[in-house]
N, C-alpha and C positions, 0 to 999 in steps of 0.2 A: 554849644548848641544843644538844645534838648532833642531827644529822639523819641519816636513812637515805634515800639517794636511790633512787627507783624510776624508772629510765630507760626511756622508751618511744621506741624508735629506728626511724626510717624510713630504712634504708640507701640507698634509691633517691632520696631527696630531692635536688634540685639536680643531677640526672644523676650520682649517686654521691657527692656531697659529704657526704651523711648518713653514709655508711660511714666516710669518712676522718675526719670530725669526731668520730664516736663513738670511734674508736680513740684520738684525742688526749685526749678528755675522760676516758676510762677510765684512761689512763695518769696523768692529773692526779689523779684520785680515789685511785688506788693510791699515788701519791707522798705525797698529803696524809693517807693512812690513813683515808679516809672510807668508811663502809659503803655498799654499793650493790647493787642487783639490776637486771639488764638484761632487757628484753623487746624482741625484734625482730619487726617486722611482716613477714609473709610473703605477705599477699594484701590486696587492696583492702578496706578496712573493718576490718581486723584490729585496728587501734589502738582502735576503738570497743569491741570485745570485751575487750581487755586492760584498758582504763581502767574500764569498768563493773565488771569483776571486782575490780579494785583498790579502787574506790570502795565496793564492797559489803563487802570483807574487810579492807582495810588502811588506806586513807586516812581522815583525820579532819579536821573543820573547824578552822580557826585561831581561837584566842581569845587575848585579851591575857594571860590567866593560864591556862597549860596544866599539868595535873598528869601530865606524861609525861617520862621521861628522854630518849627519842629520838623526834623528830618525823618521821613518814613524809612525805617530800616528792616529789610527782610532778614529773618533769622530762621535757619533750618535746624530742626532737631530730628536727627535720624542717622542712618548709616551712610556708607559710601554710595550705596545704590540710590538712596533718596536724594543725595546731593547730585548724583549723576543726572537724575530726572529733572531736578530743579534747574541746573545750569543749561540743560538742553531746552527746557521750557523757555528760558531767556535768550536762546540762541539768536532769534530774529529781532530781539529788542536791543536797546542801546547797551553796549558793552560796559558802560560806566555805571550801570546800576549795581551797587555793591551787595554782597551776600555775607551775612553773619552765619557762623556755623558752630553748633555745639554737638560734638560727636557722641552718639549713643548706639553705635552698631557693634558688630562682633569683631570686625577687622580694624576699622578706623585708620586706614593707611593714609588718607589725605591729611588728616590732623597730624599724624606722626611725621609726614613728609614736609609739611610747611611750618611746623612749630606751634600748632594749637594743642593746648593741654588735653590729654585724654580724659582726665577727670572733669566731669561736667561743671562743677562749681568753679574750678580754676579757669576753664574755658570761658565761662560766663564773665568772670572778673577781667579776663583779657579783653573781652568784647567791650565791657564797660569802660575800661581805661583807655581804649583806643580813641584817638581824636580824628583819625582819618583812615581810609582803607589802604590796604597794601596791594601792590600789583603782583599777581601770580600768573605764571604762564600755564596754560592748559593745552591739551592736544586737540588739534582739529583733524578730522578724518573725512575722506570722501571715497566711497566705494562705487566704482564705475559700472560694475556688472548689475548690481541691484539698484543703482542710482540713489544711494543713501549718503547722507552726510550728518555730521554732528560733532559734539565735543566730548572729551573725557578728562576727568580731573586726576586720575591715577595712571592707568595703563590700558593698553589694548593688546590682547594676546591671541595668538593663533597656535593651535596644537595642544600641548600638554596642559597648560594652565586653564585654557578654556574647556578642555575635556573634563578636567577635575571639577570645575565649577558646575558644568552640566550634570555630571554624575552626582554631585552633592545635592543639587537642586531637585533632581528627580529620584533621589534615594527614598525608598519606602520607609526607612528608619528615621529620616530627618525630622518629621513632625513629632514623632514620639520622643526623640531625644531632646528636641527643643523644649518640650513641656517640663523637662527636668534640668533645663539650662545646660545640656550636654551636647548642643548642636555641633561643637567642634569635633566630637567623635565621628559624626557622620562625614565630616570633611576629611578626617584622617583615613577612614575606611575607603573613601573615594580616591584619595591619593594612591593608596596601595593598589586598588583595583586598576586604576588608569596606568600606573607605572608599568604594570605587566602587559597591558593590552595596547598602549599607544605605539603606533608604528612610525618610523621615519617617513618623511614626505618631501618631495622636491619643491623648492621655492626659488624665485628670482628676486633679487634686491637691487634697486637703483639707489645709490647713495654717494654723495660727494663726487659726482661726475663719473662714477664707475658702475658697471653692472656685474653683480656677483651671483653665482649660482651655487646652491647647496642641494645635494642629492638626498640627504637623510636628515632634514631638519626635524627637531623633536619639540623644542620650545622656542617660540618667537615672541618677544615682548617689547613693545614700544612704551616707554615710560617717561614721566616728567619729574619724578622724584625717586628716591632710592628704593621704596618699599612696594611689595605686592604680597598677596596671600596672608594678610594679617601680621605684617611686621618683618617679613623676610627681606633682607637688604640685597635685592637682586642687582641693583646698579648703584653702588655706594657713592659714586661721584656725581650722580644726577642732581641738578639744581633747579628747583621749581621757579626761581626768579630770573633765570636766563632763558632766552628764546632758542634753546637747544634741545633736541630730542636725544634720548639715549635708547639705543636698540641693542638688545641682548638676544643672541641665538645660541642654543645648545643643540649639538648634534646627537643623533640616536647612537648610543653606545650600549655595551652589555650592562646587565643589572649591577654587577659588582662595581663597575666604574661609575654608574649612576649614583649608587649609595656613597661611593667615595666622594663624588662631586657634591652631594648633599652635605656630607661632613665638612667639606671645605667651605660650603656656603654658610653653615652654622658658625664657622670660625672666621668668616669674612675673608677667606683666602681664595675664593672660587675664581676671581678674575685672572689668576695665573694659569688656570687650566687650559690646555691646548684644545679641549673640546668645547670651550665657551668662547664665543666671538662677541666683542663689544665695539660698537660704533657710536659716534656722535655726529649729528648734523642738524641743520635747521629744517631740512625737508628730506623725506625718503618715500620710496614706493616699494610695496611688497606684492608679488603676484604668486598665488598658489592655485595651480590648476586641479590638484587633487582635493576634493572636499574635506575640510577640517572644521572643527568647532572654532568659532570666533567670539570673543567677549570684549566688552568695553566697560571698565569699572565693575566687573563681576556680573554684568548683564549680558546674557547670551544673545548674540545677534543671529545665530543659526549655524548649521553645518553646511558649508558651501565652498565652492571655488570663489576666490577673492582677488580683486585688483584694488588694493588700498593705497591711497596717497595720504601722507601725514604732514602736518605743519604745526605751528604754535600760534596762540592768540592770547593777548593780555586780558585778564579778567580781574575785577576788584573784589577782594575779600576783607571783611571788617574784623580785625583781631589785633 
């Protein structure tokens, strides 16, 4: 079956990697004589408007037997944040509308977690060779206090990782460092700053029929694949193809033990630490009465008290 590619391009992804990647992919499409249409985002949230319009007018659900000569395939060129916006733009549309994805962000955790090549050309050839989409489980969340809901393709975090993302996003040095492709330094500075300032906080967790209470939670992450923070294997056994959530909680401990835990994390031995708690379940609920930063796929939802319920949902990705 022939395909028409509808490219949604975030040129600013990865400090300009999106623009360079788009140029390469468009040349490949032209060489292969594949029909395509390009849409470039020019302001925050523009990808949501583009995708919702495409879903209304152009995109169709995938079926085993399709009576069409040309299949309209949505292909996203951007980072994890762009993909997060796109999948939430499709949240109210048919879940069988597939998404093609070519990673060009700075972290690219989703690509790493599901097996999409990080190199743009290789990811493009994976997309070309695929004859049908794959089923990938994503996170569903519903926040009862603010009455919000949505999807996440990577992780949702409360506490440390969300505070790091917020500090990096609001860093005065971020834009200057990005101009020299050194944005990761801003992230490192933010990690060091937050490690010293983030306090423990109480949370309640409902999981597998039990209610658990933690007095000094430090990092709380719900994830659908192993990685967060640009390749850190926080939950090595997480599987994006199974309808199971992995929940990792780290307690607030002294800085020496934190750095020791980071060393174990680098060596992929952190799951043995008594300060790290790992759970698996198809559903869970987290209640935090003390306001903390919350993020979904690196997008800050705010600093707030939260009552979050999580589940999974099948979405189709073309690779």
